C-alpha positions in Angstrom: 0.0 0.0 0.4 1.8 3.5 -0.2 0.6 5.5 2.4 1.1 8.4 0.8 -1.4 8.4 -1.6 -3.9 7.7 1.1 -2.8 10.4 2.9 -3.1 12.7 -0.1 -7.3 11.4 -1.0 -8.0 12.1 3.2 -7.0 15.1 2.0 -8.6 15.7 -0.6 -12.1 14.7 1.3 -10.9 17.0 4.0 -10.4 20.0 2.3 -12.9 19.7 -0.8 -10.7 19.8 -3.5 -7.5 19.1 -4.8 -6.4 22.5 -4.9 -6.7 23.4 -1.7 -5.9 19.2 -1.1 -2.5 20.3 -2.8 -2.1 23.7 -0.6 -2.6 22.2 3.0 0.3 19.4 1.3 2.4 21.4 0.6 3.0 20.0 -3.8 1.4 21.1 -6.8 -2.8 20.4 -7.7 -1.2 17.2 -10.5 0.4 15.3 -8.5 -2.9 15.1 -5.9 -4.4 14.3 -8.7 -2.1 12.1 -10.1 -1.8 10.3 -6.8 -5.7 10.2 -6.4 -5.6 8.4 -10.1 -3.8 5.8 -9.8 -5.0 5.3 -6.1 -7.7 4.5 -8.0 -6.3 2.3 -11.0 -5.1 0.1 -8.1 -8.1 -0.2 -6.5 -10.2 -0.2 -10.1 -12.7 1.4 -8.2 -13.5 4.9 -8.4 -13.5 6.7 -5.6 -14.9 10.7 -6.4 -17.2 11.9 -8.4 -15.4 14.9 -9.9 -17.4 18.0 -12.1 -16.0 21.6 -12.6 -17.6 22.8 -9.1 -17.1 20.1 -7.0 -16.0 17.3 -5.8 -18.2 14.2 -4.5 -17.1 10.4 -2.5 -18.8 7.3 -4.0 -20.4 5.6 -1.9 -17.3 3.4 -2.6 -15.2 6.2 -1.8 -17.2 7.0 1.9 -16.5 3.8 2.8 -12.9 3.7 2.0 -12.3 7.6 3.3 -15.1 5.8 6.8 -11.6 3.2 7.6 -8.7 4.8 6.6 -9.8 8.2 8.8 -9.8 5.5 11.7 -6.4 4.5 10.7 -4.6 8.0 9.6 -5.8 9.1 13.2 -4.2 6.0 15.0 -0.5 6.8 13.1 -1.1 10.3 14.2 -1.1 9.4 17.7 1.3 7.1 17.2 3.5 10.2 15.7 2.1 12.7 18.9 3.2 9.9 21.4 6.6 9.6 19.6 7.0 13.1 19.4 6.3 13.5 23.4 9.4 11.0 24.4 12.1 12.0 21.6 14.8 14.1 23.7 16.2 15.9 20.3 13.3 18.3 19.7 12.9 18.9 16.4 10.2 19.9 13.5 7.2 22.8 12.4 5.2 25.0 14.0 3.0 27.6 12.0 1.4 30.2 14.6 -0.6 32.7 13.9 -1.2 36.0 16.0 -3.0 38.9 15.4 -0.6 41.0 14.3 -0.2 44.1 17.2 0.4 41.3 19.6 2.9 39.7 17.3 4.4 42.9 16.6 4.7 43.7 20.5 5.8 40.8 22.2 6.0 37.8 19.3 8.9 38.8 17.3 12.2 38.8 20.7 10.1 35.4 22.2 10.3 33.7 18.7 14.0 34.7 18.4 15.6 33.8 21.9 13.7 30.2 21.4 14.5 29.7 17.8 18.2 30.1 19.3 17.6 27.8 22.0 15.6 24.5 19.5 17.4 25.3 16.7 16.0 21.8 14.9 12.4 23.9 15.0 11.1 25.2 12.3 8.8 28.1 12.6 6.3 30.0 9.9 4.3 32.8 11.7 1.1 34.7 10.0 0.4 37.8 11.9 -3.5 39.1 11.1 -6.9 40.2 12.8 -9.0 37.9 10.0 -10.9 34.9 11.8 -8.6 31.7 11.6 -9.4 28.1 11.5 -6.3 25.6 12.8 -7.6 22.4 11.8 -8.2 23.5 8.6 -5.7 26.3 7.6 -2.6 23.3 9.3 -2.2 25.7 12.2 -0.6 24.4 15.2 -0.5 27.6 17.5 -3.1 30.2 17.8 -3.3 33.3 19.5 -5.5 35.0 19.8 -7.6 38.1 21.5 -10.8 37.1 22.3 -13.1 33.8 24.3 -12.4 31.2 21.6 -15.6 28.4 21.4 -14.1 26.4 19.7 -14.5 23.4 21.4 -12.0 21.0 18.9 -9.5 22.9 20.3 -7.5 23.1 23.8 -7.4 26.6 24.7 -5.6 28.1 27.9 -6.5 31.6 29.0 -3.1 33.5 29.3 -3.5 37.2 30.2 -6.3 39.8 30.4 -5.7 42.9 28.1 -6.4 45.0 31.0 -8.3 47.6 28.0 -8.6 51.5 29.1 -9.7 54.4 28.3 -7.1 57.2 27.2 -5.9 60.7 25.3 -3.3 62.8 24.7 -2.7 65.9 26.9 -3.5 68.2 24.7 -6.9 66.6 23.9 -7.7 67.1 27.1 -6.4 70.3 27.6 -8.8 71.7 24.6 -12.3 69.7 25.6 -12.1 68.8 29.2 -11.4 65.6 30.9 -14.4 62.9 31.3 -15.1 62.4 35.4 -18.2 59.8 34.6 -18.7 57.9 31.7 -22.2 60.3 30.2 -19.0 62.6 29.9 -17.8 60.7 26.8 -20.9 61.8 24.5 -19.2 64.7 24.3 -15.9 63.5 23.9 -14.6 62.6 19.7 -13.7 58.8 19.2 -11.9 57.0 17.9 -13.6 53.6 17.4 -11.8 50.2 16.6 -13.9 47.8 13.8 -12.9 43.8 13.7 -15.7 41.3 13.1 -14.4 39.0 15.6 -12.8 41.2 19.4 -14.7 42.7 21.4 -14.7 46.2 21.2 -18.0 48.4 22.6 -16.9 50.8 25.2 -18.7 49.2 27.9 -18.0 50.9 31.7 -19.2 49.5 35.3 -20.7 52.2 36.9 -20.4 50.6 40.3 -24.2 48.9 39.4 -24.2 48.6 36.0 -23.0 48.3 32.7 -22.9 50.6 30.1 -22.8 51.1 27.1 -21.2 54.1 24.4 -20.9 54.8 21.2 -19.8 58.6 21.1 -19.3 60.1 17.4 -16.0 58.9 16.3 -14.2 61.3 13.2 -12.1 57.5 13.1 -13.1 54.1 13.0 -9.9 51.9 12.2 -9.2 48.0 12.4 -5.7 48.4 14.0 -5.4 49.0 17.6 -1.5 50.4 17.0 -3.0 53.2 14.6 -5.4 54.2 16.9 -3.4 54.5 19.7 -1.1 57.1 17.9 -4.1 59.1 16.6 -5.2 59.3 20.2 -1.1 60.3 20.4 -1.8 63.1 17.8 -4.9 64.6 19.9 -7.7 63.2 17.6 -9.9 61.8 20.4 -10.5 59.0 23.4 -9.3 55.4 21.9 -10.0 52.0 24.2 -6.4 51.0 24.2 -5.1 48.0 26.0 -2.5 49.3 28.2 0.0 46.1 27.1 0.3 48.1 23.8 0.2 52.1 25.2 2.6 51.2 28.0 5.0 52.8 26.8 3.6 56.2 25.3 1.4 56.3 29.2 4.6 56.1 30.5 6.4 58.7 28.4 2.9 60.8 28.9 1.8 61.0 25.8 -2.0 59.3 26.7 -3.4 59.2 29.9 -5.3 56.6 31.1 -9.2 58.2 31.8 -11.6 57.2 34.0 -10.1 54.8 35.9 -12.6 53.9 38.4 -15.3 53.0 35.6 -13.8 49.7 35.0 -14.2 48.6 31.7 -15.2 44.7 29.8 -12.4 43.1 29.1 -11.4 40.1 27.1 -8.5 38.1 27.4 -5.8 37.1 25.8 -5.2 33.1 24.8 -3.3 30.4 23.3 -4.8 27.1 21.5 -3.7 23.7 19.6 -5.8 21.5 18.1 -7.6 18.7 20.7 -4.8 15.7 20.7 -4.4 12.3 22.4 -0.3 13.0 22.9 1.6 16.9 22.8 4.2 16.9 20.7 7.1 18.1 22.2 7.6 20.2 19.7 4.1 21.6 21.6 5.3 21.2 24.1 8.7 23.1 24.9 6.9 26.0 23.1 4.2 26.5 25.1 6.3 26.1 28.0 8.7 28.5 26.5 6.1 31.1 26.1 4.6 31.2 29.9 8.1 31.3 31.0 8.6 34.2 29.0 5.5 35.4 30.4 6.1 34.6 34.3 8.7 36.5 34.2 7.3 40.0 32.4 4.4 39.2 33.8 4.3 37.2 36.8 1.1 37.0 38.9 -1.1 38.4 35.9 -0.6 34.7 34.3 -3.9 33.6 34.9 -4.0 29.7 33.0 -1.2 27.6 33.7 -1.4 23.9 32.5 -0.4 20.9 34.4 3.0 20.5 32.5 3.8 23.6 33.9 5.4 24.6 37.3 4.1 28.2 38.5 7.4 29.4 39.9 6.6 30.3 43.8 7.1 33.6 43.5 4.1 34.5 41.1 1.7 31.7 42.8 -1.3 32.6 43.9 
């Protein structure tokens, strides 16, 4: 049996097309088509109906796929078990991360990680779009959101600590709000994204108040919102980790700190597996060591295989 043909056929079924399977496997579409044709020729049976718009399993193809899917899953578990026990750490990791988080943190972390583990190769996509790790072959997914995908194992790393802020020049010209209602008389720099909670919701001591102040500028990038606020265009809601330097330098001033905002978390997710490959484990451990060193007791959720340092234990 040519296992390579079997794996390619399984990818065609799971990806829904020869093109998508070729992209997932890193080979040409012609190679995928040829391997599936060879598999059908050797079996003496048609496995797929091919049309110009879609692929559909034949009855024989459906039965064949149900069997090989279990076999390939068992092989993957065996590979994961071997990977989890190996002493040398090697392999590839594909990582997806929000743009701002990647620019702020991930570069320095990856440089140190790869220096320690030279046999690991990493491919990173910085994006604020919605990523499906299983469909796209992503090993590690960072998000600033509340993931609801039960196919993934998710670790909650940190709270984003979102805060309203503005420049001293803006506040000198327009005044400093002292209550949430005051925001209705101010200009806002609004964030717009279909995947992140970006409402201005503040707790006034009794209830959550959601506001929609006038926005002259709407953006989909929090770094741009921060820079526009520094230039005095209005009030922006920015995670303190993104604005820390500007706050320390006095370029921005935090507002309404007595009125907490609804918060989101930074999370790390990976596909659920029977055994955690060693390359996953050492990367996750490295991320946590970085967080312990830089964020201490702010780290929210720690997996069982990682020991929280005593000086940050809660």
